[in-house]
C-alpha positions in Angstrom: 64.8 31.5 -35.4 60.9 33.6 -36.6 58.7 32.8 -34.5 55.9 30.6 -36.3 53.1 33.1 -36.8 49.7 32.1 -35.5 46.7 29.9 -37.3 44.0 31.6 -40.2 40.3 30.9 -38.9 39.1 28.9 -40.5 36.4 29.6 -42.8 32.5 27.1 -41.9 31.8 24.4 -43.7 29.7 25.1 -46.9 26.4 22.4 -47.3 26.9 19.0 -49.3 24.1 20.1 -52.7 21.9 17.7 -53.3 22.7 16.8 -56.8 21.9 19.2 -59.5 18.3 18.6 -60.7 18.4 16.9 -64.4 15.4 16.1 -66.3 12.5 18.9 -67.4 10.4 20.7 -65.7 7.4 18.8 -66.2 8.1 15.7 -65.7 8.4 17.2 -61.9 9.5 15.4 -59.2 11.5 12.1 -58.9 10.4 9.1 -56.8 13.5 7.3 -56.9 16.9 8.6 -59.0 20.4 7.0 -58.9 23.5 7.1 -61.0 26.6 4.7 -61.1 29.4 4.1 -63.7 28.9 7.3 -66.0 24.8 6.5 -65.3 21.9 8.7 -64.5 18.4 7.3 -63.8 15.0 9.6 -62.6 11.5 7.9 -62.0 8.4 9.6 -62.3 5.6 7.5 -61.9 2.9 9.8 -62.1 3.8 10.2 -65.6 5.2 7.1 -66.1 8.7 7.6 -67.6 11.5 6.7 -66.4 14.6 8.7 -67.7 18.4 6.6 -68.5 21.5 9.5 -69.2 25.1 8.1 -70.7 27.1 9.6 -71.1 25.8 13.4 -71.5 22.8 11.5 -73.8 19.1 11.2 -72.3 16.9 8.6 -72.8 13.2 8.2 -72.6 11.3 5.3 -71.3 7.7 4.3 -71.1 7.8 2.8 -67.8 4.4 1.1 -68.3 2.6 -0.1 -65.4 5.7 -0.8 -63.2 6.6 0.8 -60.6 10.6 1.0 -60.5 12.4 1.4 -57.0 16.4 0.5 -57.6 18.2 -0.2 -60.6 21.2 -2.6 -60.8 24.2 -2.6 -64.0 26.2 -5.7 -65.2 29.2 -4.6 -67.2 30.0 -8.0 -69.4 31.0 -6.3 -72.8 27.7 -4.3 -73.2 26.7 -2.2 -70.1 22.9 -4.4 -69.0 20.5 -2.6 -67.1 17.5 -4.7 -64.4 14.9 -2.6 -62.8 13.8 -3.7 -60.0 10.1 -3.7 -59.7 6.0 -4.9 -57.7 6.4 -7.1 -60.6 10.6 -7.9 -59.8 13.7 -7.0 -62.4 12.5 -5.5 -65.4 15.2 -5.0 -67.9 15.9 -1.3 -69.4 15.0 -3.5 -73.1 11.0 -4.3 -71.9 10.3 -1.5 -71.8 9.6 1.2 -74.2 11.0 3.5 -75.7 10.0 7.4 -76.6 12.8 9.3 -77.3 
């Protein structure tokens, strides 16, 4: 019977990444961002912009006077997004699409 080989030293753990930046530099840092079910969003209050990325397609919305703080997503045949603002709930299709 062969003796066991000594264990090799473990490599130090690498810090977790904070997530990659996927929005244009000119928007700065978002006040809130998140992702779920193949969709990402980021809100930029200084620029009044909400960015949505779905399956690699990036769309920009004018958030007007909404201060977006969160998102809820409903699946029921078609996916609809509703955001929370200081005025209550705002649906994505209520915001003006810019690009």
